[in-house]
N, C-alpha and C positions, 0 to 999 in steps of 0.2 A: 348262309350269309356269304356274300362275296368278299374277296380279299380287300377291295377298296373300302368296304364298310368297316372293316376291322381297325382301320386307322382313325376312324371318327370317334369322338366321345359319345357315350351312350348314357341316357338316363337309366336309373336302376330298373324301372318297369320294362323298358325296352330290352335291357340286357337279360332279365329274367325270362322274358318271353322268347328270346333268341336261344338261350340255353335249353329251355323246355322243348323248343322245336327241334333242337339238334340231338338231345339225349333223352332216353327213356328212364330218367332218374328224378327223384324228388329234389326240389331246389329250395334252400333256405336263403333268403335274401339278407344281406348284411352290407353296411356301408351306405351312406347317403340317406339314412333314415333318421329323421330328427323330430317329426311330429306324427300324430295319428293319421293324417292324410297320406304320408309317405308309406306307412304300414298298409293302409287300405289299397294304395296303388300297387304295391309289391304283391299283395295277395290276389288282387284282381288280375294281375299279369301272369299268375300261375305259381307263385311261390306257395309252398306248403307251410312256411313259417317265416319269421323274421327275427332279427337281433336289434334290439334297441338298448344300448348300454345304459346302465344305472349309474350315472355319474353327475357331478356338479352341473355340467353343461346340459344334461337332459332335464333339469328343473326339479322342482319339489314334488314329492309324492302327494298327490291330492288328498289322500285319506288322512295323512298325518301332518302335512304342511312342512315336513322335514325333507331335506335333500336326500334323494336316493332311497327313501324308506328307512333310513338309519335312525 
């Protein structure tokens, strides 16, 4: 990645791909993940896992209908 690119905002999948390209380490994507499509995009870009917080903002647990599975 060139220095001029480092000052530009990146979408999470682009950031994951850049880190995977630069390092031989597993990447867990976090931040900027709000819906299932964000998780899929992060995994497609090379992340081995993601973080999707269980919070009021992340919506109800579909199996119970309660917030955050509580």
